[in-house]
N, C-alpha and C positions, 0 to 999 in steps of 0.2 A: 356380175353385172346386166350381159345386156338380158333379162330378162327385165332387167328392175327400168329400162329401157325403152321394158315394149309394153309392161304395163302401167311406165308412166305417159305415151306418145298412148293407150288405147284406154284412161283417162279422161283425156284432154277428146280426141274423139269422142268418143262418149256424150263430155258436157255440152260438144254443140252440139254436138244428135238435135240433144232435150233442147238446148236454145231453141235449135234450128226449129223444134216441133212449133214448141213453144208461140215462137214468132212468127212464120204460119198457122196456127191456130188466134191470130193475133187479129191475125187478114194486114202483116207486118205492119202491126204500129209500132212496134220494140223499138227502137235506132238497131242497125247495122253494125255497130261497136256488142252488139248483148252478145250477141253468136265466138267469137273471140276470145270475148274477155268469159263467157262464160269458159269457153277453152282454159285456160289459163286459169281460173280460180280452182279448174278440174285440177289441173293438175299438180297445178299448191298445194288442194289437198291430198290430191292423194300424195306427195313428198313430204310432208307433215307427218301425216300418217306411218309410213314409208320406216322415216326417224326417228319416231315414236316406240314403234314396238320392235325394231332390231330386237333391242338387250332383252324381248320376250322369244324373239325366232333365234336365235344365240346357243338363250338358256336349252331348249331341247333338244338343241345340239351339243349339248357336253354330255362325255359316255358317267357312267354312272360311279358317283363314289366322285364326283364333282362337285367344286360346292364353291360361292364366291362369298369373296371374303371382304370386297372394297369397289365398291361403288361413284364410277366418279363423274360427274356430271359439274358441267361448265356454257354459261348459260353463252352467243355468242352479239355482235354487232349485228350479220346480219341475217339470223335468224331473234328479229326481237320480241316472237312467241316464247323465247326461254327464255324470257326475264321474268313472264311471271309463273308457264309451268317448266319447271327445267328436262331436262333434255340428259337422257344416257348417252357423255362420249369415249367414256373407254371405263372396263373394269375386268379385275387379276381372280381367276381363279383357280385354285391352291385343288391340286389329282392327291385325293382319297388315299384311292386305291392304290396308288405304286410309291405314296407311302412309306422312308425303312427306317422301324423305329431300334434302338436299342441302347443293352446297356453298356458306357463303360468307366469301372473307377468309383461307381455311384453315382453315378447323372446318367438321368435319360436323355436318350439322343432321340433323333429325327430330322431324315434326311429325307427333303421332297422337290413337290417343284412348283413354282408358280407360272402361272402360266395371262395375257399381257393385250386383254384387246383394244382395239381401238380404228375407231369409227369411222374409218374416210370412205373419202372416192369406190378406194379399194381395202375390205378390212383387212388388219394388219395383227399380227399377233408374235407375239412375243418368249421367248422357254426362259428360266434361269430356274436352276439349280440353287439349293442352298440348304444347310445343316445349321439345323437348332437345339437347345441346349435346355432340354424342358428344367432342365433345375437352375437353370439363375439365364430363364431367359434370354441370353446370346443367341445371335445370330448373325449364321454366316456365308458368302457368297463363296461357291463351289462350283470353277474353272469344266472341261469337258471333261481330264479327264480321275476329278470330284475328291483334286485338290485343294487345299484352303485358298481366296486369294480378296485381297480386300477389307475395309476395316471390318469391326465386326461394330453388329451394329445394335441398343439394349430396351428390348422390346420389356410395354408396362407387360401389367396382370393379364387389361382387358381390351389391348389385340386382339385386329378379329385373327389374327395367321395365329397369333402363339394360344386362345383359343379353337380354332377349328383345329393344329395341330396335338398341343398337349391336353389338351381335356379328351 
């Protein structure tokens, strides 16, 4: 996060420097407010770039065998441009490299982890273990001990999690 702040300040200072050079080149005909205005525009431009490139940066950090199964794009009132061009605010990843598939009583079972990434001032990552019956498309949560907890979720055959795990 500190490097993000350094980059943001550098973008503002760089844009202010360009504005100052333009103001000097015009013989100070450009108004005084031009320098801080361009500094603010430079910082805002960097922030927008950073927010839209967040998912691409996170994709490069994912291990081999990890695939994104859900992407969440939520517009925000304080980011009005997100109503025009949606911005990714979170995504869910399945780690197929650590997935364990077994056969029990003619049923194909898969135990896997889903990782949920959310963009915030500090990125949030949550993981949860699941057991999926590929034959009946039933999914249940697993606790730390590997025991079933919570209700049974029925997945559709077109669900991205079902397709990534069972196909």
